[in-house]
C-alpha positions as CSV (number, residue, x, y, z in Angstrom):
1,X,130.1,160.1,88.7
2,X,129.3,160.6,92.4
3,X,126.9,158.3,94.2
4,X,124.4,160.8,94.6
5,X,124.3,161.2,90.8
6,X,124.0,157.5,90.4
7,X,121.0,157.4,92.7
8,X,119.2,160.3,90.7
9,X,119.6,158.1,87.6
10,X,118.3,155.0,89.6
11,X,115.3,156.9,90.9
12,X,114.6,158.3,87.4
13,X,114.8,154.5,86.2
14,X,112.2,153.4,88.9
15,X,109.8,156.1,88.0
16,X,110.2,155.2,84.4
17,X,109.4,151.7,85.1
18,X,106.5,152.6,87.2
19,X,104.9,154.8,84.7
20,X,105.5,152.2,81.8
21,X,103.9,149.5,83.7
22,X,101.4,151.1,85.8
23,X,100.6,153.4,82.9
24,X,98.9,150.7,80.9
25,X,97.0,149.3,83.8
26,X,95.7,152.8,84.7
27,X,94.6,153.0,81.0
28,X,92.8,149.5,81.2
29,X,90.9,150.8,84.4
30,X,89.8,153.9,82.6
31,X,88.9,151.7,79.6
32,X,86.4,149.7,81.8
33,X,84.0,152.6,81.2
34,X,85.2,153.8,77.8
35,X,85.5,150.5,76.0
36,X,83.6,147.8,77.7
37,X,79.9,147.5,76.7
38,X,78.8,144.9,79.2
39,X,79.7,143.0,82.2
40,X,81.7,140.2,80.5
41,X,83.9,142.7,78.5
42,X,84.6,144.7,81.8
43,X,85.7,141.2,83.3
44,X,88.0,140.6,80.4
45,X,89.6,144.0,80.8
46,X,90.2,143.6,84.4
47,X,91.6,140.1,83.8
48,X,94.1,141.5,81.3
49,X,95.9,143.2,84.2
50,X,94.5,140.9,87.0
51,X,97.9,139.0,87.4
52,X,100.2,142.0,87.1
53,X,98.8,145.2,88.5
54,X,99.8,144.7,92.1
55,X,103.4,143.9,91.0
56,X,103.5,147.1,88.8
57,X,102.9,149.1,92.0
58,X,106.1,147.8,93.6
59,X,107.9,150.2,91.3
60,X,106.3,153.1,93.1
61,X,107.1,151.7,96.5
62,X,110.6,151.3,95.4
63,X,110.8,154.9,93.8
64,X,109.3,156.4,97.1
65,X,111.8,154.3,99.4
66,X,114.6,155.1,97.2
67,X,113.9,158.9,97.4
68,X,113.4,158.7,101.1
69,X,116.7,157.1,101.7
70,X,118.9,158.8,99.0
71,X,117.3,162.4,99.2
72,X,115.7,162.7,102.4
73,X,115.3,166.5,101.9
74,X,113.7,166.1,98.5
75,X,111.3,163.6,100.0
76,X,110.4,165.7,102.8
77,X,109.8,168.8,100.7
78,X,107.9,167.0,98.2
79,X,105.6,165.1,100.5
80,X,104.9,168.0,102.7
81,X,104.2,170.5,99.7
82,X,102.3,168.0,97.5
83,X,100.6,166.6,100.6
84,X,97.1,166.5,99.5
85,X,97.6,165.5,96.0
86,X,99.8,162.6,97.0
87,X,97.3,161.7,99.7
88,X,94.6,161.5,97.1
89,X,96.7,159.3,94.9
90,X,97.5,157.0,98.0
91,X,93.8,156.7,98.7
92,X,92.9,155.9,95.1
93,X,95.7,153.2,94.9
94,X,94.2,151.5,98.1
95,X,90.7,151.8,97.0
96,X,91.5,150.5,93.5
97,X,93.3,147.4,95.0
98,X,90.4,146.7,97.2
99,X,88.0,147.0,94.2
100,X,89.8,144.5,92.1
101,X,89.7,142.1,94.9
102,X,86.1,142.7,96.3
103,X,84.1,143.4,93.0
104,X,83.5,139.7,92.5
105,X,82.7,138.6,96.1
106,X,78.8,139.3,95.9
107,X,76.4,138.7,92.8
108,X,74.5,141.8,93.3
109,X,74.7,144.1,90.3
110,X,74.7,147.4,92.4
111,X,77.6,145.9,94.5
112,X,79.7,145.2,91.4
113,X,78.7,148.4,89.7
114,X,80.0,150.5,92.6
115,X,83.4,148.8,92.6
116,X,83.6,149.3,88.7
117,X,83.0,153.1,89.3
118,X,85.9,152.8,91.9
119,X,88.3,151.1,89.5
120,X,87.5,153.7,86.9
121,X,87.9,156.9,89.0
122,X,90.9,155.4,91.0
123,X,92.7,154.6,87.6
124,X,91.8,158.0,86.1
125,X,92.7,160.3,89.1
126,X,96.2,159.1,89.7
127,X,97.1,159.1,86.1
128,X,96.0,162.8,86.1
129,X,97.6,163.7,89.4
130,X,101.0,162.1,88.5
131,X,101.2,164.4,85.5
132,X,100.3,167.5,87.6
133,X,102.8,166.7,90.1
134,X,105.8,166.1,87.8
135,X,104.8,169.0,85.6
136,X,105.0,171.2,88.8
137,X,108.4,169.6,89.7
138,X,110.0,170.4,86.5
139,X,108.5,173.8,86.2
140,X,109.5,174.7,89.8
141,X,107.6,175.5,93.0
142,X,108.0,177.9,95.8
143,X,110.7,176.7,98.0
144,X,112.1,179.0,100.7
145,X,115.6,179.0,102.0
146,X,114.7,176.5,104.9
147,X,114.1,174.0,101.9
148,X,110.2,174.0,102.7
149,X,107.4,174.5,100.4
150,X,106.0,178.0,100.6
151,X,103.1,177.8,98.2
152,X,99.4,176.6,98.3
153,X,97.5,174.0,96.8
154,X,96.1,176.4,94.2
155,X,99.7,177.2,93.1
156,X,100.0,173.4,91.9
157,X,96.9,173.8,89.8
158,X,98.5,176.2,87.3
159,X,97.8,175.9,83.5
160,X,101.0,174.2,82.6
161,X,100.6,171.6,85.3
162,X,97.1,170.9,84.4
163,X,98.2,170.3,80.8
164,X,100.7,167.9,82.0
165,X,98.2,166.0,83.9
166,X,96.0,165.8,80.7
167,X,99.0,164.6,78.7
168,X,99.7,161.9,81.3
169,X,96.0,160.8,81.5
170,X,95.6,160.6,77.8
171,X,99.1,158.8,77.2
172,X,98.3,156.2,79.8
173,X,94.8,155.6,78.4
174,X,96.3,155.2,74.8
175,X,99.0,152.9,76.3
176,X,96.2,150.8,78.1
177,X,94.1,150.8,74.9
178,X,97.0,149.2,72.8
179,X,97.8,146.9,75.5
180,X,94.1,145.7,75.5
181,X,94.3,145.2,71.9
182,X,97.5,143.1,72.4
183,X,95.9,141.1,75.2
184,X,92.4,140.3,73.8
185,X,90.4,138.6,71.0
186,X,87.3,139.1,69.2
187,X,85.3,142.2,68.9
188,X,86.9,143.9,72.0
189,X,90.2,143.5,70.3
190,X,89.0,145.4,67.2
191,X,87.3,148.2,69.2
192,X,90.4,148.7,71.3
193,X,92.4,149.4,68.2
194,X,89.9,151.8,66.9
195,X,89.7,153.7,70.3
196,X,93.4,153.6,70.4
197,X,93.8,155.5,67.1
198,X,91.5,158.2,68.5
199,X,93.3,158.3,71.9
200,X,96.7,158.4,70.0
201,X,95.8,161.3,67.8
202,X,94.5,163.2,70.9
203,X,97.5,162.5,72.9
204,X,99.9,163.6,70.1
205,X,98.2,167.1,70.0
206,X,98.1,167.4,73.7
207,X,101.9,166.2,74.0
208,X,103.0,168.5,71.1
209,X,101.6,171.4,73.1
210,X,103.0,170.4,76.4
211,X,106.4,169.3,75.2
212,X,106.7,172.4,73.1
213,X,105.9,174.7,76.0
214,X,108.4,172.7,78.2
215,X,111.1,172.8,75.6
216,X,110.5,176.6,74.7
217,X,110.6,177.5,78.5
218,X,113.6,175.6,79.9
219,X,114.7,173.0,77.3
220,X,118.2,172.4,76.1
221,X,119.8,170.0,73.4
222,X,119.5,166.9,75.4
223,X,115.9,167.4,76.3
224,X,115.1,168.3,72.6
225,X,116.3,164.8,71.7
226,X,114.0,163.1,74.4
227,X,111.0,165.2,73.2
228,X,111.5,164.3,69.6
229,X,111.8,160.7,70.5
230,X,108.5,160.9,72.6
231,X,106.6,162.5,69.7
232,X,108.0,160.3,67.0
233,X,107.4,157.2,69.0
234,X,103.8,158.3,69.6
235,X,103.2,158.8,66.0
236,X,104.8,155.6,65.1
237,X,102.6,153.7,67.7
238,X,99.5,155.1,66.2
239,X,100.8,154.0,62.7
240,X,101.6,150.5,64.0
241,X,98.1,150.3,65.6
242,X,96.4,151.3,62.3
243,X,98.3,148.3,60.7
244,X,97.1,146.0,63.3
245,X,100.8,145.5,64.6
246,X,99.7,145.5,68.2
247,X,103.0,144.3,69.6
248,X,104.9,147.0,67.9
249,X,102.2,149.6,68.9
250,X,102.6,148.7,72.6
251,X,106.2,148.8,72.4
252,X,106.2,152.2,70.8
253,X,103.7,153.5,73.1
254,X,106.1,152.3,75.9
255,X,109.0,154.2,74.3
256,X,106.8,157.5,74.4
257,X,106.2,156.9,78.2
258,X,110.1,156.4,78.7
259,X,111.0,159.2,76.7
260,X,108.5,161.6,78.4
261,X,109.8,160.6,81.8
262,X,113.4,160.9,80.6
263,X,112.5,164.4,79.5
264,X,111.3,165.4,83.1
265,X,114.5,164.1,84.7
266,X,116.9,165.6,82.1
267,X,115.2,168.9,82.7
268,X,115.6,168.6,86.4
269,X,119.3,167.6,86.9
270,X,121.2,168.6,88.8
271,X,118.2,169.9,90.6
272,X,115.5,167.6,92.2
273,X,113.1,170.4,93.0
274,X,113.7,173.8,91.6
275,X,112.7,176.9,93.6
276,X,110.8,179.8,91.9
277,X,111.5,182.1,94.6
278,X,115.2,182.0,94.3
279,X,117.4,179.5,92.4
280,X,119.8,179.3,95.2
281,X,117.2,177.8,97.3
282,X,116.6,174.9,95.0
283,X,117.0,171.4,96.1
284,X,119.8,169.7,94.2
285,X,121.4,166.2,94.1
286,X,124.1,167.5,96.3
287,X,122.2,169.4,99.2
288,X,119.2,167.0,99.2
289,X,121.2,163.8,99.3
290,X,122.0,161.5,102.1
291,X,125.7,160.8,103.4
292,X,128.1,158.9,101.1
293,X,128.1,156.0,103.5
294,X,124.4,155.5,103.4
295,X,124.4,155.8,99.5
296,X,127.3,153.1,99.4
297,X,125.0,150.7,101.4
298,X,121.9,151.4,99.4
299,X,123.9,150.7,96.1
300,X,125.0,147.3,97.3
301,X,121.5,146.4,98.4
302,X,120.1,147.6,95.1
303,X,122.5,145.7,93.0
304,X,121.5,142.5,94.6
305,X,117.7,142.9,95.0
306,X,116.8,144.8,91.9
307,X,117.8,142.1,89.2
308,X,115.9,139.5,91.1
309,X,112.6,141.5,91.1
310,X,113.1,142.4,87.5
311,X,113.5,138.6,86.7
312,X,110.4,137.5,88.8
313,X,108.2,140.1,87.3
314,X,109.4,139.3,83.8
315,X,108.5,135.6,84.6
316,X,104.9,136.7,85.7
317,X,104.5,138.4,82.4
318,X,105.7,135.5,80.4
319,X,103.4,133.1,82.4
320,X,100.3,135.3,81.8
321,X,101.1,136.2,78.1
322,X,98.1,134.6,76.4
323,X,95.3,136.6,74.9
324,X,91.8,136.4,76.5
325,X,88.1,137.2,75.2
326,X,84.7,136.8,76.6
327,X,84.7,133.1,75.7
328,X,87.2,132.5,78.3
329,X,85.1,133.9,81.2
330,X,83.8,131.2,83.2
331,X,80.7,131.3,85.4
332,X,82.3,130.4,88.8
333,X,80.2,129.9,91.9
334,X,80.3,132.8,94.5
335,X,81.8,132.4,97.9
336,X,84.7,130.2,96.7
337,X,87.2,132.9,96.9
338,X,87.0,133.8,93.0
339,X,88.0,137.2,92.0
340,X,88.0,139.2,88.8
341,X,91.7,139.6,89.3
342,X,92.3,136.0,88.9
343,X,93.0,134.8,85.4
344,X,90.5,133.4,83.1
345,X,88.3,131.9,85.9
346,X,86.2,134.2,88.0
347,X,82.7,134.9,89.5
348,X,80.3,137.4,88.0
């Protein structure tokens, strides 16, 4: 296996990790409007992801950086052609991070309500847009012989891509609902399980349509295996949720996310961005990659740094593994640096 093939796999792993981890905290952000009934419950939801959401976004930075260094042509074409959607994602991630930190800085209801709106919309939009983006990448876009995107924004908003966006949004929200059931106690835990059942069934129908369309259009035997794993894991996650097996349900919803992402990359290889204008103009792991020397240096760096990052993040999840509920929300004084993103003790 050549180094550019290795880095294609590594980038696929980074995106998979990002969608698995950031997927559930996007889902929790959406649930602040769908599940929480009052301010204490919204604070509980925010606290379930408070210690980990920023660490989850490291996977996106790593995936973007690895793409830039290992496949500069892919990075350049992707970020120029998808400029507006990716800029919107970036703005949402920035505003979302600010909202987590600033929501609790002032006691006024209007102040906190506005930041809660920001958390909701800046969780919903990136989840949808990532689905649109990856559906377009897999389907192919208008790339000319100069390796430049030749389409328009409207070309990206095709029915297949929009369906992909809905699948990703519904799957992440389901993933967030089973995570909420796993991390909470009391009435909110019970309602999270009920909502997860509804979301899981809706996601299964959307995923069946999207993955069936994908497989019929360009699938092969390998992608069929990934598609079947994704659908079966999703149904099993719904079943585990119905039996109140929250740990199994979360693990299986995670398998669904992993299998869906694997489907995308299995369908791409050896392309990284197929051209719908002429297959000969497609970006591949060969013509879009950096030099072998660059890839070799990156491989040594990744081999040293990546295990350390995974170990540290795993330790973070272990430390903050306990369930929380409204009874754990303390009324802390304002102006003391308290934040809703801090575990258990926070201001209003």
